[in-house]
Every structure is written in structure tokens, then in C-alpha cells.
Phi, psi and omega in degrees: 000131176270129181242119176239120179241114178256117178278119181266330177208131188237008189242163183270159170065225192278151177296144174236171182302321182238029181209109180266146176286177196300129170187144178219150174246118183247123181242106178247102186051243183267005177268134181228112187236151171251129179244115187062158189205069177292173179303141178087004183299314183291331175295317178295321178302315181293318180296332180268001176075024180273134177284111182299325182289343181279349181287126187265334182202156178237132178246120181249126185282321179195173191260030167281144188303325183287002177241349181212000182295342177277352187292313180302320178294320177300316180293317180298324179296329178301325175297314181298329180273003177062044176297141175239336180288149177296153174228131179246133177251122176256127181191176181295156177306131182113341183292325180297314180298317181297311185289316182294326177298316179295314182296317180291318182294332181260011181053046181239024182299142190286148173263004176242161181293119178245121183242149176237137172238108182262139178238152175209186182093170189258344184258164176294139179219148177282126180247343180217133180201112176244024179077340177254328180225138180230141177235126177238156180280153176245114180295122179239168179234112180225190182287336171230172182302124186219140177224141170269187183222136178244120182260124184235140179251149181260114178237115180053045177064025175231130184272130181241135182277115186261309185216133176238130180248107178256100181287201185304126181195151168284168181296122183229089180304330180296345177300334185302329180296313180289328185269001188307121175079011180296145183290309180232127177245123167261126180226132178301146178216073186292322188236158165268171185297335179295339177243022182300335180297342180279345186296322183296318181285320186268347183059050175239179182239164173260167177297320179299318179293322176299319177297323179294319177298315180300319180292316180298324183274351179062042183282163179279314182220147179239129174247128180260150178192189182063041182288142167296139182283005176289341186265138182259333183246101182290340179300336178297333179292321176294318180303316183282323177294328183285357173294337181240334187234155184299123188299323184291350180249016178253133181231152179259122170290148173204158184304127177074004181287139180251128172249135177232127179230154172240115178283141188303336183245160180256146172285000000 
């Protein structure tokens, strides 16, 4: 399986001139997904040469602005591009009301089928399943209801964990059980240890804690992101994550950066 992950935005909080908020484009063989959609996402998609019409579904982790304020604009643009294929948005309960209000109020209602799949509850649940690829939620703990996403492929009637996206969350060692053996883990790393005292109030994690999760879960590779823009040297995040996890398997997300992996088996 060919895995292409294009980071569209890798930073926390508000957009900056050289720092976009959270968004990723995930290409797994013929599946093309958008994960989170902060402001500037469609601009980043165009700059990276991604075909907006090829995106089949959008997964939103939570309703903080730096993770979904770009979504109404992204959907409205699909009209301008004369999209005809259906688009499904997966997100927390309430996302349908928020997005449809904006689209209707701005006379931007879609001419293509737009579907919403809202999730709630405390346990992991399957939200997408086409028998070849399955996506389940990852229970996280943040200031509002937040879920990550685990992408699994079906090979010979056995499900394999390919990619896990852990959005904003406090340190949760128990995540290792659900993430055990995942091929690629993206885990937020908002702070370095010098600001670890901020984690309790903000419900975020440090790079060192992300490394601890990766080690506990026995993952193959760890990608760090969602950095606070207070930091100037991102290499410090690798240094601190490597206190717990193998340094050669830690990567830094950054705006427009492309990661390419080949999973040992084919779908």
C-alpha cells in the first residue's frame, strides 16, 4: 500500500504568515481524505497541487476553529468547481448544524450531494467502512469533545492499522492499547517540557509525551505536529520525543511537507 501524507497545516492556534493551522491530506491507494480543515486549507491544497475535487471525505476531529474554520469555504468552493460527486463530512455532533447554517445564510448551498456523519459517545466507533478500508474514532481528552482517527486496511480478512491521527489531547497512556502496532502515528506535540505546566490547563501534550505514547504502542514511525508558534527550533521536538522513542523514526510535520511510506502489504 502506498501512503502519501501531505501536511497542509502543522501549527496550533491562529494562522500566521508562515504557520498554518491543522489540516492534512491523506492518500491511501485510491482513497483521498482531508483530515481537519483549519483556515487556509484550500490555499495550501492548491499550492501543493492537490485536486480539490478528488477528495472523497473530510474528517474533523473537533470544533475548535484552528481545526475546522476552513471547512465552509472548502465546501463552497466545490460548487464553483462544479463538483458532482458526493462529499461526506465526518465530525462531532453539531458540525452539521454549524456548516449548513453558514452555507444557507450565504446562499452557498451545494449542488452536489453533501452528507454528514456525526459521532458522539465515549468509546471508539467505526465511522467509515467499505470492506477494504475502515476508519474508527480515537477517544481523546481536550477542552471540548475531540476524537482522533485510526485508518485500517483489510488484507485477507485481517484488519491492519495503517495511520493514526491523534489531534489535540492531554497525555493519555491508555491510548497505547488502541494504537498498538500502528504503522504511522501522528500525535500532537504542542509544547516542549519547559512549558509542560501549560498542559493541564490547555489539555495538550508535549513532544516527550508523544514519544512515550509511540513507545508504549510499539508504532513504526511517529510524526509530531501542532506546535505552539512560541518555538523557533523545531528540532528540539525531536530531541525531547527521542527521550522515549527511537530518534531515527521521529519526523516533524511542517506546512506543505510530504511524507511517503510503503506499507509492506498491498490492499
